[in-house]
C-alpha positions in Angstrom: -112.1 135.2 160.3 -115.3 136.0 159.1 -115.7 136.0 155.2 -116.6 140.1 154.0 -118.7 140.2 150.9 -118.5 142.9 148.9 -120.7 144.1 145.9 -118.9 147.4 144.2 -121.0 150.3 142.3 -119.6 152.4 140.2 -120.2 153.8 136.6 -116.5 153.7 136.0 -115.4 149.9 135.1 -111.8 149.9 135.1 -111.9 151.2 138.7 -114.0 148.7 140.6 -112.0 146.3 138.3 -108.6 147.4 139.5 -110.2 147.9 143.5 -111.2 144.0 142.7 -107.7 143.1 142.0 -106.3 145.0 145.2 -108.5 143.8 147.4 -108.0 139.8 146.0 -104.7 140.2 148.5 -107.0 140.3 152.1 -108.4 136.3 152.9 -111.3 138.0 154.5 -112.5 140.0 151.7 -114.0 139.4 148.5 -115.7 140.6 146.1 -119.1 139.1 144.6 -120.0 141.4 142.3 -119.4 144.8 140.5 -122.2 147.2 138.9 -123.0 149.9 137.0 -125.3 152.4 138.8 -128.3 151.6 136.2 -127.9 148.7 135.5 -131.1 147.4 135.9 -130.4 143.9 137.4 -128.7 145.1 139.9 -131.5 144.6 142.6 -131.4 141.0 141.4 -128.2 140.6 141.8 -127.9 142.2 145.4 -131.3 140.6 146.2 -129.1 136.8 145.6 -125.9 137.5 146.8 -126.9 139.4 149.9 -123.5 141.4 150.1 -122.1 142.2 153.5 -120.9 145.7 152.4 -122.1 147.8 149.1 -119.6 150.4 147.8 -120.6 153.6 146.1 -119.0 156.0 144.5 -121.5 158.8 144.7 -119.4 161.2 142.4 -120.1 158.4 139.3 -123.2 157.2 139.4 -126.1 158.4 136.7 -129.2 157.8 138.9 -129.7 160.5 142.0 -127.9 159.0 144.9 -131.1 159.5 146.9 -132.4 156.7 144.8 -129.8 154.6 144.3 -129.3 154.2 148.0 -133.1 153.6 148.6 -132.7 150.9 145.9 -129.9 149.4 147.6 -131.1 149.0 150.7 -134.6 147.6 149.4 -132.5 145.0 147.7 -130.4 144.3 150.3 -131.5 145.6 153.5 -128.5 143.8 156.2 -125.7 145.0 153.7 -124.3 148.5 154.8 -123.3 150.9 152.2 -120.0 152.5 151.8 -119.3 155.9 149.8 -116.3 155.0 148.3 -115.2 158.4 146.7 -113.6 161.1 145.4 -115.1 164.1 146.5 -114.6 166.2 149.7 -117.4 168.1 149.7 -118.7 168.3 153.1 -122.1 169.1 151.4 -122.5 165.3 149.4 -121.2 164.0 152.8 -123.8 164.9 154.3 -126.3 163.7 151.5 -124.9 160.8 151.5 -125.5 160.3 155.4 -129.1 161.1 155.0 -129.4 159.0 152.1 -128.0 156.0 154.6 -124.3 155.8 153.8 -122.6 153.8 156.9 -119.3 155.2 156.1 -117.2 157.9 153.6 -113.5 156.9 152.5 -111.7 159.0 149.9 -110.3 157.2 147.1 -107.2 158.8 147.9 -106.8 157.0 151.4 -104.0 154.0 151.6 -105.8 150.5 150.9 -104.8 149.5 154.8 -107.0 152.5 155.5 -109.4 150.6 153.3 -109.6 147.5 154.8 -109.3 148.4 158.0 -112.6 150.7 157.9 -114.2 147.9 155.7 -113.7 145.3 157.9 -115.3 147.9 161.1 -117.8 148.7 159.2 -118.8 145.0 158.7 -118.5 144.8 162.3 -121.1 147.4 162.7 -118.9 150.5 162.9 -119.3 153.7 160.8 -117.3 155.9 159.9 -116.4 159.4 158.4 -113.3 161.4 158.0 -112.8 163.4 161.2 -112.6 166.9 158.8 -116.3 165.9 157.9 -117.5 164.8 161.1 -118.5 167.8 162.6 -120.6 169.1 159.5 -122.2 165.9 159.4 -123.1 165.1 163.0 -124.9 168.9 162.9 -126.7 168.5 159.4 -128.3 165.0 161.2 -128.8 166.8 165.0 -130.1 169.9 162.9 -132.4 167.0 160.8 -133.8 165.6 164.4 -134.6 168.7 165.8 -136.4 169.9 162.4 -138.5 166.9 162.2 -136.8 165.9 158.7 -138.4 163.0 157.0 -137.6 163.6 153.5 -134.8 164.7 151.6 -136.2 168.5 150.6 -136.1 169.1 154.1 -132.8 169.9 153.4 -133.5 172.7 151.4 -133.5 176.2 152.7 -136.5 178.4 151.2 -135.2 179.7 148.3 -133.4 176.3 147.4 -136.8 174.8 147.3 -138.7 177.6 145.3 -135.6 177.1 142.4 -136.3 173.2 142.8 -139.9 174.1 142.0 -139.4 176.1 139.3 -137.0 173.3 137.6 -139.4 170.8 138.4 -141.9 173.1 136.2 -139.6 172.9 133.5 -138.2 176.5 133.7 -134.5 176.9 132.8 -131.9 179.1 134.6 -133.4 182.6 133.1 -136.9 181.8 133.4 -136.5 180.9 137.2 -133.9 184.4 137.5 -137.2 185.8 135.9 -139.6 184.5 138.6 -138.3 185.1 141.6 -136.7 188.2 140.7 -133.1 186.9 141.0 -129.9 187.2 139.1 -129.0 184.2 136.9 -125.8 183.8 138.9 -127.7 183.6 142.0 -129.8 181.5 140.4 -126.8 179.1 139.4 -125.7 179.1 142.9 -128.8 178.1 144.2 -128.9 175.6 141.8 -125.7 173.9 142.7 -126.6 174.0 146.5 -129.8 172.0 145.7 -127.3 169.4 143.4 -125.2 169.4 146.6 -127.5 168.6 148.7 -129.5 166.3 146.8 -126.2 164.1 145.7 -126.4 164.9 142.4 -125.1 166.1 139.6 -127.6 167.4 137.1 -130.7 168.8 136.8 -132.3 166.2 135.5 -131.4 164.2 138.7 -132.2 166.8 140.8 -136.0 167.1 139.3 -135.9 162.7 139.2 -135.5 163.1 143.0 -137.7 165.6 143.8 -140.8 164.1 142.2 -139.3 160.9 144.1 -139.4 163.0 147.0 -143.2 163.7 146.2 -142.6 167.2 144.9 -144.3 167.4 141.5 -144.8 170.5 138.5 -147.6 172.8 139.8 -150.4 173.2 137.8 -150.9 176.1 135.5 -153.1 179.2 135.7 -156.7 178.3 133.7 -156.5 180.6 130.7 -159.4 183.3 130.7 -162.0 183.3 128.6 -164.7 185.8 127.5 
């Protein structure tokens, strides 16, 4: 049986250590290494080791998901990307698929199921839970119909306006005043932006927006007499 080389990316070291121990029971699976998402040497390590599969926990990373997945793809272009996560959020599953995930596996899955999916992914299969598959397929289909070519295309018009204000350095109350919305509505749009971009904070959202080409808007010039 062909050896499947794994690399685990998760900012919770105890979890990756425990998973490494469990996977050691399977002769065709070998954990070649473990890294935190913000490890500056991660691209170099992946380029050297050339893993078959890279697992990532999107809920436990300190960099934007799309940015991390792009880094992983560039460092190990032949590797398959698997989101191994505790999240059940369809929006986050879709964001992972858009970022390039080949599979989405719940951490609540049994070891037998995890191993089965990993082996399938190594053969070239893709896997998302049936409960989430409809949302993922519809989202990817809509992207094709729109001709989407970047992560920001998933945002609604209002969500993009909120994100633009965030990139400009505005906070919730300022965004509400700028767009004529309530602070609760701004908060709802902000959380939706986070989910669609696969991020967890304002800083990560702004970083993802800048990486996608959304820069701060020029301030109006001061009028002088």
